[in-house]
Each structure stands twice: as C-alpha cells, then as structure tokens.
C-alpha positions in Angstrom: -10.5 -23.1 5.8 -8.4 -20.8 4.6 -8.5 -18.1 1.7 -6.7 -20.4 -0.7 -10.0 -22.0 -0.8 -11.1 -19.2 -2.8 -8.6 -19.9 -5.4 -9.1 -24.1 -5.6 -13.0 -23.4 -5.4 -12.8 -21.6 -8.3 -10.4 -24.2 -10.5 -13.3 -26.7 -9.9 -16.0 -24.0 -11.3 -14.1 -22.6 -14.0 -11.1 -24.3 -14.2 -10.1 -23.2 -18.2 -11.1 -19.4 -17.1 -8.0 -16.8 -16.8 -7.3 -16.1 -13.5 -4.1 -13.6 -14.3 -3.4 -12.0 -17.6 0.5 -11.3 -17.8 2.6 -10.1 -20.2 0.7 -11.6 -22.8 0.4 -15.0 -21.0 -2.9 -16.5 -19.0 -2.6 -18.4 -16.1 -5.9 -20.3 -15.8 -7.8 -20.6 -12.2 -6.7 -24.3 -12.7 -3.0 -23.3 -13.2 -3.0 -21.2 -10.4 -4.4 -23.8 -8.1 -1.5 -26.2 -9.3 0.9 -23.4 -8.8 -0.6 -22.5 -5.3 0.1 -25.8 -4.7 3.2 -26.0 -5.9 4.4 -23.4 -3.8 2.5 -25.1 -0.6 5.1 -28.2 -1.4 7.9 -26.2 -1.2 7.4 -23.9 2.1 6.6 -27.2 3.8 9.1 -29.3 2.6 11.9 -27.9 0.9 12.3 -24.5 3.4 10.4 -26.0 6.4 7.9 -22.9 6.9 5.9 -23.7 9.8 2.4 -22.0 11.0 3.1 -18.5 12.2 6.4 -18.0 10.1 7.0 -14.7 8.0 7.4 -15.0 4.1 8.8 -12.2 2.7 8.9 -11.2 -1.0 10.8 -8.5 -2.7 9.9 -7.6 -6.4 7.4 -6.5 -8.9 4.0 -7.4 -9.2 3.8 -11.4 -10.4 1.4 -14.5 -10.4 4.1 -15.9 -8.8 3.9 -13.0 -6.1 -0.2 -13.9 -5.9 0.2 -17.3 -5.7 2.8 -16.9 -2.8 0.0 -15.2 -0.7 -2.7 -17.9 -1.5 0.3 -20.6 -0.4 1.3 -19.0 2.9 -2.3 -18.5 3.7 -2.6 -22.2 3.4 0.5 -23.4 5.2 -0.8 -20.8 7.9 2.7 -18.6 7.0 2.2 -14.7 7.6 3.6 -12.9 3.9 5.8 -9.9 3.7 5.4 -8.1 0.7 8.5 -5.7 0.7 8.2 -2.0 -0.8 10.8 -2.8 -3.2 11.6 1.4 -3.6 13.0 1.2 -0.4 16.8 1.5 -0.1 18.9 -1.3 1.6 19.2 0.4 5.3 15.5 0.1 5.2 15.4 -3.5 3.9 17.4 -4.4 6.4 15.6 -2.9 9.2 12.0 -4.9 7.8 13.8 -8.0 7.9 15.5 -7.8 11.1 12.2 -6.6 12.7 10.0 -9.3 10.8 12.3 -12.1 11.0 11.6 -13.9 8.0 12.3 -18.0 7.8 12.9 -17.2 3.5 12.8 -14.1 1.7 11.6 -14.5 -2.3 13.7 -12.1 -4.4 13.9 -11.3 -7.6 17.2 -10.9 -10.0 17.3 -6.8 -10.2 16.7 -6.8 -6.3 19.4 -9.7 -5.7 22.6 -7.5 -5.4 20.5 -5.4 -2.7 19.9 -8.1 -0.4 23.2 -9.5 -1.0 24.5 -6.1 0.3 22.5 -6.1 3.3 23.1 -10.2 4.0 24.7 -9.1 7.0 22.8 -6.9 8.7 19.7 -9.6 8.5 18.9 -12.6 10.1 19.5 -16.0 8.6 16.6 -17.0 6.2 16.5 -19.5 2.9 17.0 -17.0 0.4 15.0 -18.2 -3.0 15.6 -16.2 -6.4 14.0 -16.5 -9.3 16.4 -17.2 -12.3 19.9 -18.4 -11.8 20.6 -19.2 -7.9 23.4 -17.2 -5.6 25.8 -19.5 -3.4 24.0 -20.8 -0.7 20.9 -19.6 -2.3 17.7 -21.9 -3.6 16.4 -21.5 -7.2 12.9 -20.9 -7.3 12.6 -23.0 -10.5 14.1 -25.7 -9.3 12.4 -26.1 -5.8 9.2 -25.6 -7.7 10.3 -28.6 -10.3 11.2 -30.7 -6.9 7.8 -30.0 -5.3 5.1 -33.1 -5.4 2.3 -30.5 -5.3 -0.9 -31.2 -4.0 -3.8 -29.7 -1.8 -1.9 -30.3 1.4 -4.6 -28.9 4.1 -3.3 -27.8 7.2 -6.6 -28.0 9.7 -4.9 -26.2 12.4 -5.2 -23.0 10.0 -8.2 -20.5 9.8 -9.5 -17.2 9.0 -8.5 -16.2 12.2 -4.7 -16.4 11.5 -2.3 -13.8 11.2 -2.1 -13.6 6.8 -0.4 -10.5 5.7 2.2 -8.2 7.4 2.7 -4.9 5.7 4.9 -2.0 6.6 3.8 1.6 6.8 6.3 4.4 7.6 5.4 5.7 11.3 5.8 8.8 12.6 8.8 8.0 14.7 10.9 7.5 11.8 10.9 3.4 11.9 8.1 1.8 10.1 5.7 -0.6 11.8 4.2 -3.7 10.2 0.8 -4.1 10.7 -0.6 -7.4 11.1 -4.1 -8.2 9.1 -5.8 -11.9 9.1 -6.8 -13.7 6.9 -10.8 -12.8 8.1 -9.4 -9.2 7.4 -8.5 -10.0 3.7 -11.8 -12.1 3.6 -13.8 -9.2 4.5 -11.7 -6.2 2.0 -12.9 -8.6 -0.9 -16.3 -8.2 0.5 -16.4 -4.9 0.9 -15.0 -4.6 -2.6 -17.3 -6.4 -3.7 -19.8 -4.2 -2.7 -18.2 -1.0 -3.8 -17.2 -2.0 -7.3 -20.5 -4.2 -7.8 -18.2 -6.5 -8.6 -18.6 -10.2 -10.0 -17.1 -12.8 -12.1 -17.2 -11.3 -15.5 -15.3 -8.2 -14.3 -11.8 -7.7 -16.0 -9.9 -6.1 -13.2 -6.7 -4.0 -14.3 -4.2 -4.6 -11.5 -0.9 -1.4 -12.3 -0.7 -0.4 -8.5 2.2 -2.5 -6.4 1.3 -4.7 -4.1 3.6 -4.6 -1.5 0.7 -2.2 -0.7 -2.7 -3.0 0.5 -4.5 -0.5 -2.1 -2.4 -3.0 -5.2 -3.9 -5.4 -3.4 -6.6 -5.2 -1.1 -8.8 -2.9 -3.7 -9.7 -4.9 -6.4 -6.8 -7.9 -6.9 -7.4 -10.2 -4.3 -11.0 -9.3 -4.2 -10.9 -10.2 -8.5 -9.7 -13.5 -7.7 -12.2 -13.9 -4.7 -15.4 -13.5 -7.1 -13.5 -15.4 -9.9 -12.9 -12.7 -12.2 -9.7 -12.1 -14.1 -6.6 -10.0 -13.2 -4.6 -8.1 -16.1 -1.6 -7.8 -13.5 1.2 -5.2 -14.8 4.6 -6.1 -12.6 4.7 -2.1 -12.4 3.1 0.9 -13.7 2.8 2.5 -16.8 1.4 4.9 -18.9 1.3 3.3 -22.3 0.6 -0.1 -21.2 -2.7 1.1 -19.1 -3.5 2.8 -22.1 -2.9 -0.4 -24.3 -4.1 -3.1 -21.3 -7.2 -0.7 -21.1 -7.8 -1.0 -24.6 -7.0 -4.4 -25.5 -8.3 -6.4 -22.8 -11.6 -4.9 -22.6 -10.9 -3.6 -18.4 -13.9 -3.3 -16.7 -12.4 -1.9 -13.3 -9.0 -0.1 -12.4 -7.5 1.6 -9.5 -5.2 4.8 -10.1 -3.9 6.8 -7.5 -4.0 10.8 -8.6 -0.3 10.5 -8.9 -1.3 8.0 -11.8 -4.3 9.7 -13.3 -2.3 13.2 -13.2 0.2 10.7 -15.6 -2.6 9.7 -17.8 -4.1 12.7 -18.2 -0.8 14.4 -18.9 -0.6 11.8 -22.1 -2.4 13.4 -25.2 -4.3 10.6 -25.9 -6.7 10.6 -22.4 -8.6 13.3 -24.6 -9.5 11.0 -27.5 -9.8 8.1 -25.8 -13.4 6.6 -24.7 -12.5 4.3 -22.4 -15.4 2.2 -23.5 -15.1 -1.0 -21.4 -14.7 0.8 -18.3 -17.5 0.3 -15.5 -15.7 3.0 -13.3 -11.9 3.7 -11.6 -11.6 3.9 -8.3 -8.8 6.1 -6.2 -7.6 6.8 -2.7 -4.7 7.1 -0.6 -4.7 11.0 -0.3 -6.8 13.9 -0.7 -8.0 13.8 -4.3 -9.0 17.1 -6.6 -11.9 18.2 -7.1 -10.5 18.6 -10.8 -9.2 15.2 -11.0 -12.8 14.1 -10.4 -14.5 16.3 -13.0 -11.6 15.2 -15.7 -12.8 11.7 -15.3 -16.3 12.3 -14.8 -16.0 14.1 -17.8 -15.1 10.8 -19.5 -18.3 9.8 -18.5 -16.9 7.5 -15.5 -17.8 7.7 -11.9 -14.1 8.1 -10.1 -15.4 5.9 -6.8 -13.2 7.1 -3.7 -12.1 5.4 -1.2 -10.5 5.9 2.3 -8.5 3.7 4.6 -5.2 2.6 5.2 -2.7 -0.3 5.6 -4.4 -1.1 9.2 -7.7 -1.1 7.6 -7.6 -3.4 5.2 -8.0 -0.7 3.4 -11.7 -0.5 2.5 -13.4 1.2 5.3 -15.2 4.3 3.8 -15.9 4.1 -0.2 -17.9 5.6 -2.6 -20.7 3.9 -5.2 -21.2 4.7 -8.9 -23.9 6.0 -8.1 -23.0 8.6 -5.5 -20.0 9.4 -7.3 -21.6 12.5 -9.0 -23.5 13.9 -6.8 -20.7 14.2 -3.9 -17.8 15.3 -5.5 -15.2 15.7 -2.5 -16.6 12.7 -0.6 -15.6 9.4 0.4 -18.4 8.2 0.8 -20.1 5.8 3.5 -19.1 3.5 6.0 -18.9 -0.1 4.3 -21.4 -2.8 5.3 -19.0 -4.9 7.7 -17.0 -2.0 9.4 -18.4 0.7 12.2 -17.1 4.5 11.6 -17.1 7.1 14.6 -16.2 10.9 14.9 -15.2 12.2 17.9 -13.3 14.7 19.8 -10.3 15.0 21.7 -11.9 13.0 24.9 -13.6 10.3 22.6 -17.0 11.3 22.9 -19.0 10.7 20.0 -19.5 14.0 17.6 -23.0 15.0 15.9 -23.8 15.8 12.1 -20.9 18.1 10.6 -18.5 18.3 13.7 -15.5 17.3 12.6 -13.1 14.9 14.7 -11.2 12.3 14.8 -12.2 9.3 12.6 -12.2 5.8 14.5 -12.6 2.5 12.6 -13.8 -1.0 13.7 -14.5 -4.3 11.8 -12.9 -7.5 11.1 -11.0 -5.7 8.0 -8.9 -4.0 10.8 -5.1 -4.5 12.0 -5.3 -7.1 15.3 -1.5 -6.0 16.2 1.2 -3.9 15.0 4.5 -6.6 15.1 6.7 -6.6 17.7 5.3 -3.1 19.1 2.6 -3.1 21.6 3.0 0.0 22.5 1.7 1.0 19.5 -0.9 -1.3 19.6 -2.4 0.0 22.9 -2.4 3.5 21.4 -4.0 3.0 18.2 -6.2 0.1 19.2 -8.9 1.0 21.9 -11.8 -1.6 22.8 -11.7 -2.5 18.6 -11.6 0.8 17.2 -8.6 2.1 15.3 -7.8 5.4 15.8 -6.6 7.0 12.1 -5.1 10.5 13.0 -7.6 11.9 10.8 -9.9 14.2 11.1 -13.5 14.5 9.1 -17.2 14.8 9.7 -20.2 13.3 7.8 -23.3 14.7 6.7 -26.8 14.3 7.5 -27.3 11.1 4.8 -24.2 9.9 6.8 -21.2 10.6 3.6 -17.6 11.6 5.2 -15.6 14.3 4.3 -12.0 14.1 5.0 -11.3 17.8 6.2 -7.1 16.9 7.2 -4.5 14.1 6.8 -2.5 12.8 9.8 -0.8 16.4 10.9 2.6 15.9 9.4 2.6 13.3 6.7 3.5 13.9 3.5 1.7 11.5 0.5 4.0 12.2 -2.8 2.4 9.9 -6.0 0.4 7.6 -3.8 3.5 6.8 -1.2 3.2 7.9 2.8 6.7 10.0 3.9 6.7 10.8 7.4 9.0 14.0 7.9 10.5 12.4 11.1 12.5 9.4 9.0 13.9 12.5 6.9 14.8 14.7 10.3 16.1 12.0 11.8 19.0 12.0 9.0 19.5 15.4 8.8 20.2 15.2 12.8 23.2 13.3 12.5 24.8 16.6 10.2 27.3 18.6 12.6 26.6 21.5 9.9 23.0 21.9 10.6 21.8 23.3 13.9 18.4 22.2 13.0 15.7 21.3 10.4 12.3 20.6 9.7 10.6 19.0 6.7 7.4 19.7 5.3 5.0 18.7 2.5 5.1 21.2 -0.6 2.3 21.2 -3.5 3.2 19.4 -6.7 1.2 19.3 -9.9 3.2 15.9 -10.9 3.0 14.2 -7.2 0.7 16.1 -5.2 3.1 16.9 -2.5 7.0 16.6 -2.4 9.0 16.8 1.0 11.3 20.1 1.4 13.3 20.9 4.1 13.3 23.8 6.3 17.1 24.2 7.9 19.1 26.3 10.6 22.9 25.8 9.3 26.0 26.6 11.7 27.7 28.2 8.8 27.2 28.7 5.5 29.9 25.9 4.8 26.9 23.3 4.1 24.7 23.7 0.8 21.7 22.4 -0.4 23.2 19.3 -2.8 25.2 18.5 0.3 21.9 18.5 2.5 20.7 16.2 -0.3 23.6 14.1 -0.6 22.9 13.3 3.2 20.0 10.7 1.9 21.9 8.8 -1.0 21.6 5.3 0.1 19.6 5.8 3.4 16.5 6.1 2.0 14.2 5.5 -0.8 15.0 8.6 -3.6 11.1 9.3 -4.0 11.9 10.5 0.0 14.5 12.1 -0.9 14.0 15.9 -0.2 13.2 18.2 -3.6 14.7 21.5 -2.2 16.6 23.0 0.9 16.0 26.9 2.0 18.6 28.2 5.1 16.7 30.1 7.6 17.7 32.0 10.2 15.9 30.3 12.9 12.5 28.0 13.0 9.5 29.7 14.3 8.7 27.9 17.5 5.6 28.1 20.1 5.6 29.0 23.9 6.4 25.5 25.0 9.6 25.6 22.3 8.4 23.3 20.2 8.4 23.7 16.1 5.2 25.6 14.8 5.2 23.2 11.4 2.0 24.9 10.0 4.0 28.3 10.2 6.4 26.8 8.3 4.1 25.3 5.5 2.9 29.0 5.2 6.2 29.9 4.4 6.9 27.3 1.9 3.2 27.9 0.0 3.6 31.5 0.2 6.9 31.6 -1.8 8.9 33.2 1.2 11.7 31.1 1.7 12.7 31.4 -1.8 
C-alpha cells in the first residue's frame, strides 16, 4: 500500500465529488485519480523514475502539484517541492544536493531554471506549456501516457515520500526526509485537531513547498474525502471571495496573512458564517491577533511543530481555544513530547526547557547530512531547539524560538546565511544580523555592522544580497557601529544587539 490509495479509494466511494477546486474549475476524485495514474505512467515510462529517485517541482500551488505528490508516492519516488521565493543560486544548491531525476517547472520559473542549468545535475526537465530545447512538454507526456493503477509491491508507507529543505544555522539549507507514514500520521493528527470530515471544505492559501501548506490541512483533507479550495498563492481579495462563495469551513492562515486580512476594511463587516475555525502557526502568535479572531466568533487554533515534525506535533482544539490563549495546546495523539534541561533530564511542570518530539511524523534523516541528523535525532527524539514549558493540564507554552532564527511573514530566515554574504565584503570588518519587530511581517532582518571606512553606504550593503538570496530575506535596514558587543570569550552577544535595535539606540 501507499498513500495514493487515498485518492483511488475515494474515487470508488465518491467519484463525482470535488477533490480540488482551482481557479473556478473542479477536479473530482475520479479525475484526480486518473491524473495520478497518468503521472505515474509518465514517471515510470517516459522519465524512467525509479524507487528512491527525487522528483522536484518548481511552481505555485496547483492540482498538478497535488497529483504529483501522490504519483511519486506510488512509484516510491521522493517529492521535492521547491521554494519559488528563493533566488537562482539557492535553487542551484538545493538541486545539486538532492540530485533529482526530474524537475517539473512552471512557465514563470523556466528562465530561473534555465539560468542555473550549468550548475545543477543533469535531469529530465518537464515544462508546463511550450517546451524548450532539450526539455519535455508536460501536456505531451500526459497525452501519451497509458494511465492505470500500476501498483508497485515494493513500495510501502515506510518509504521516504517528501524532501523539504529548511534553512540551516550554518547558512546552508537542510533537507528533511519524511516518509509516507509521516504524511499519514500528519493526516490523522490533523483530523483530530480540526475534527475534520468528508463534509469539510478546506481553503489552502499557504504555499505547498512548506509542510504547513501541504500537511496541516491539504493532504489531510484529501485523506478525509473533503474538498480542497486551492489558491495558487495567497491573495487577500481571493481569500475573502473564496471563504464567501465556496462556503469554506476550515483554513490555515499564518499571522502575516491574518494581519493582511485584518488590514482590509472587509474584516470588520465579514461574518465568516461558514468557517468553523482558523488554524495558525509558524511563529509566536500575538495575543491581540488571537483576540481579534475570537471576536469574530471563531476559534484560532495554534499548531506547534516544524518541517521536521510534518509539522503537526502539538495543537489546540476548538474547545480549548478561548481559555488557553497563548498556549499551542497539547501533544498530538500520535506524538510524544518531553521538556528537558541541558543534560537531557525531564523537567517538572512549569519549568522551561528544550522541547523534544517523538513519533511516526518525525523526519527519519536530513538528506546527505549524517552529522545534522545525529545532532537532531537522539534515541528517536527530535531536538527542536525551542524552549517551552507545560502547565498542570499538559498545555504547552513556547517561551522562545531557536536562538537566532528570524520568522518573517511565516518564512524562516537564518542570520548566518546573510552574515556569510556580508563577510565577502572587503569594506566591512564584521557584521551581525538580527530580527526587528515589524507590524506587517512579524519580524524583519536588519544588519548591524562595523565598516573599515565610511566608503560603503547602507544602499551598497543592501546591494550585496541582490540575486544571491530571496528578496524576503534581504535586510530592511543597515546600522553602522564602532564595535559589536562581545562576551568574555570574544563571541558576539546577539541579545545585546537585539536590545540596541529594539530600543532605537542605533538610529
């Protein structure tokens, strides 16, 4: 068995029911099952994809992306959703590290892929629309495919299914490997969290290159036989329209998206009559935001987890949302959680320590990175690096995030990646990157640097990042100082830098 059975079996029970609605078009469970069959034929036949091979996708949310997830699972291949927000050099690193046998690319990103073709391993490139020289046409391959179930008895739920790259503290992203079993248990945990059934209509606005977009509600909805209303990318107008016209019952919106919704005049007058709840996560959630959602009569369900936990590990259910504001909830049924001190000893209720997660939803390894795997996974426990505590009833409160990580609009930014670029400049003696609170994005990165002379300007420092990393990671401000604060060991004290930025003493 493999997770593509979810779609085939639903197609038997409810062939005409809408599995996905996308840009005004409806894809039934029967049609989605057939699409998965044709894609399976393409992967195995035309592209020669074998069990264990990686298949990358560079593009926005679409029914084709969803179908490819299940087709890869049927073949036993590992699906690699690429972050379309990244810059060319970042894509090149991910592709060189993962060595996909095939890359599916949408028209909008074809030039990006073409521009790094010399820096990536040789792959079959499948383009939607008109193909380029040496590339395949997606439509042509699908028209020539034989379709059918084509079960492979070697494939099981134990096989890797998903490879998702997450930014690393050393400046290089790490690829978390999740099994089909992890996706299954993510779906089961989600069903419990949302009380999800086949009657639900789920709106997906988050990009599916994140496990949040894929696994908090989207794949779980298809496992439950529900309908997914899919946006190619988040749009405030589209979200208001979809909730109203599609009678959406469940959706996930990170704080930056909720902020965008609340900034629109429609927030005050909208009733959201069909919605049962809104889920959120990816960052610490301000209480004011939670209260604003609750004021609409909607429970805001926090979820705690990470790429490495698929991500659902801890969550609030609707009955607890009002009386546990500030908590991320209780550990999922199919997870275990510990709060430990620096020596790995379990801490009593109320004491803060590192949050550890264990369960079938946890990654099995970081791709090509045994050192990082050994550091993160110890005796089956994933060490999150996050600090939290539990109350007497088992509710988790996250006290702090990973030490240096910046979360901007739901996207992880690690300062080391930016600092590596700054270190290449001969005009800077040293530089540090920290997060600064931002009303719209939650946080934004800023640079605090010591320059050799006044020759280099703020705009020139910002220009160092152009074309090297995604725009959302670019620093919003640059501050020059005479020296950076250091401790007795000579290490830069980032807490002091954050305080300087927060207090405005650098302005």
